[in-house]
N, C-alpha and C positions, 0 to 999 in steps of 0.2 A: 667269233661272233656269239653273242649271248642270246639264248632262246628264252622266251617267256611263255610259260604254259598258263593259259587262263583256265581257271576252274570256276564254275558257276552254273547257273541254271540257264538252259537255252531259252530263247524267247517263246518258243512254242509251249514248253512245259510251264513257263511263268504265266502265260495267258490262260492255260487250262487251270492252273492253281487259282488264279484270280477269279475266274468264272465260277469255279467250285465254291470258293469262299463267299462270293456274292449270292449264289443260290442258297447256301446254308444259312447265311444271315437273313435272307428274304424269308425262308421257311420259319425261322425263329420269330421274326416280326409278325408274320401272318398268323402263327399259332397264338401269339400273345394278343393280337387284335381280336381274334375269334373268341378267346376267353373273355375279354372285356365285353364284347357284344352280347355273349350269352349271359353274362352276369347282370347286365343292365336291361335285357330285353323284357323282363317282367314289368318294367315301368310303363311301357306302351300298352301292355295288356291290361294292367290295372287302371290306367287312365282312360281306357276305352269304356270302362264301366262307370265313369263319372259323368253326371249330368246335373247341372244346376239351372235354376230359372230365377229371374228377378222379375217380380210382379210389377208391371209398368203402372198399375193403378196406385201402388203405394210409393213409387219412386218419385221423390220431389226434393226441392232444396229451398232453403230460406233460413233466416235468423242464424247465419254462420253455421249451418249444418246441412247434412244430406240424410234423408230418411229413405228406407227401402225394406222390402221383405225378401229374404232368400228362401228358396225352396229346393231341397235336395231330392231330386226325382230320379237319381241314379240308383244303382243297386250296390253301392259301397259307401261306407261312412266317410265323412270329410273330417280331416284333422283341423283344418282352418281354411279361411278364405282371405285373400289379399284384395284390397280395393286400390286400384290405380286410377287416380283422377287426373285427367289432362285438362289444365286450364289454359287460357289464352296467354298467360304470362309465364307459367311454369307448371311442372307436374308434381303430384303428391301421391305417395304410396304408403299404405298402412296395412299392417296385419290386423285384421279385425279381431277385437277381443271377444272371447266366448263364442267363436264362430265354428266350433266343432259340431257339425250337424250329422246326426244319425240319418240313415236312409229313410225316405218318406216323411221327413220332418221339415218344419220351416221356422224361421226366426226373424223377428223384426229388429232392425238396427237403426241407430242414429249416430252419425259420425260428425265430429266437428270439422269445419272447413273454413279456412281464412281466405275470403274473397280478395282482400287487399294484397296478400302475398302471391296468390296463385291466379287470380283473375277469374273471369266468368268460366263456367264449366263447359268444355267442348265435348268431352267424352268420358265415360266411366267404363272401367273394365274390372270385372269380378273374376279372380283367378283362384280356382279351388286347389287345395293341397291335400294330399293323402299320405298316410303312413304306410311305408312298405319296408318291412324288416326293421332296420334300425335307423332309417332316414325318412325325412319328410320331403315329398316330391311335389313340386308345382305342376299341375296339368294345364299348361298354357293353351293347348289346342282345344280344351274344353271350357275355355273362359266365355263369359257373357259380356258383350259390348253393348253399351247403351249411349246414345247420343241425343236422345230427346228427353228432356226433363221439364217438368212443370214446377212452378213455384207452389209451396205449401200454403 
């Protein structure tokens, strides 16, 4: 009669090894995630210093254009401002030219808008962008939304 000797890892030891591997892998992933959160946490802090205002007295549309005055009332300089126009046919987004506003300054703007392609204006959203280290970050939580426009 031939005897077979099985050599291998017992199920108990295999389970302990698998649990140890899972814990080690979890620790590596958590450490990596913590590093990413710490590196990007400055974004929220800088965006909390952003505050823009759109003067409703100057906000109007007509002759295939939208006119408005932006006022940077925050305590940080803006790199640029994005205008997102929601029309009843489609939406339109433009990075406003020359919209880098120093703090406590304002600028009047006129943007071309094609009513045939995008329809009547339903809503405008002004999204400020700031420069933080080597990247430009949109501060969407600090955007201004306007839905009441008058004709010029």
